[in-house]
C-alpha positions in Angstrom: 67.4 29.4 84.2 67.5 29.0 87.7 64.3 31.7 87.5 66.3 35.0 87.4 64.3 37.9 85.6 65.8 39.7 82.8 65.6 43.3 84.4 66.8 45.5 81.6 65.7 49.8 81.8 63.1 49.2 79.7 60.8 47.1 82.9 61.0 50.0 84.7 58.4 52.5 85.3 58.9 55.3 83.1 58.6 57.5 86.8 61.6 56.0 87.8 64.2 57.4 85.6 62.5 61.1 85.7 63.0 60.2 89.8 66.8 59.0 89.7 67.4 62.0 87.0 66.0 64.9 89.3 67.7 63.3 92.3 70.8 63.0 91.0 70.7 66.9 89.9 69.9 67.9 93.2 72.5 66.0 94.2 74.9 67.8 91.9 73.8 71.0 92.7 73.8 70.9 96.9 78.0 69.6 96.2 78.6 72.2 93.9 78.1 74.8 96.6 80.0 73.9 99.7 83.6 75.2 99.3 86.2 76.6 101.7 85.3 80.0 101.2 81.9 79.6 101.7 82.4 78.2 105.0 84.8 81.5 105.9 81.9 83.8 104.4 79.5 82.2 107.4 81.8 82.8 110.1 84.1 81.2 112.7 82.2 78.5 114.4 84.6 78.6 117.2 88.7 80.8 117.5 90.8 79.5 120.0 94.2 80.9 120.9 97.6 78.9 121.9 101.1 79.6 123.3 102.5 77.4 121.0 102.8 78.0 117.3 100.9 77.2 114.6 103.3 74.4 113.6 102.5 72.7 116.4 99.5 73.4 116.5 98.5 72.1 113.3 100.3 69.2 113.9 98.2 68.4 116.8 95.0 69.3 115.2 96.0 66.8 112.1 96.9 63.9 114.1 93.5 63.8 115.8 91.2 64.3 113.2 93.0 61.8 110.9 92.7 59.8 114.0 88.9 60.3 113.8 88.2 61.1 109.9 90.9 60.1 108.0 89.7 56.8 106.9 87.0 58.1 105.2 87.2 61.5 105.1 91.3 62.5 104.4 93.1 65.8 106.4 94.4 68.7 103.7 96.8 70.8 105.0 98.1 73.6 103.1 100.7 76.4 104.8 99.4 79.8 104.0 101.2 83.2 104.6 100.1 83.6 108.0 100.1 79.4 109.2 98.3 76.5 108.0 94.7 75.9 107.0 93.5 71.9 107.8 90.2 71.1 105.8 88.0 68.3 105.4 86.4 67.4 102.8 83.2 65.1 102.4 83.2 61.9 99.6 82.1 64.0 97.0 84.9 66.1 97.6 82.3 69.2 100.0 84.4 71.0 102.2 83.4 70.1 105.8 85.1 71.4 107.9 88.2 74.7 107.8 90.2 75.8 110.4 92.5 78.5 109.6 95.6 78.4 112.2 97.5 81.8 112.2 100.7 82.7 114.0 100.9 85.3 116.5 103.6 87.2 118.8 106.4 86.6 116.0 105.1 83.0 116.0 105.8 82.2 119.8 101.4 81.2 119.8 98.9 81.1 117.1 95.7 81.9 116.6 93.3 79.3 115.3 89.7 79.8 113.4 87.3 77.0 113.1 84.8 76.8 110.2 81.7 74.5 110.0 81.2 73.8 105.8 77.2 72.6 104.8 75.8 69.9 106.0 72.9 68.1 104.1 70.2 67.5 106.3 71.9 69.7 109.1 69.3 71.3 112.2 70.4 74.7 112.7 68.6 76.8 115.2 65.7 73.8 115.0 65.0 74.3 111.1 66.6 71.6 108.7 68.6 73.2 105.9 
């Protein structure tokens, strides 16, 4: 058999399995806490005002985000009572970024609030989260 070794779980050191389980539990714990509302609760990172209505701004931003992130992280666009919400999540479903675009001035303009979700290992203020 060309020197191929049989690699069964009983051949791994016992700490390998324990380390694997601990890492899986930590990843599950971190992935459970990144929602759009969590990002909104931290407050907007930036706010923008436009003379375009919410539908026009949403279409423009969605197009740019899809070309930048869409291959690995699809852009989710949902209508709201006041306008639209755009959201990008990572591969595990955690919120990466949120943009709320709301109509103002009888839909002759819009206000956009950009929120950033939790990113594992991100540096904020010089400290690693």
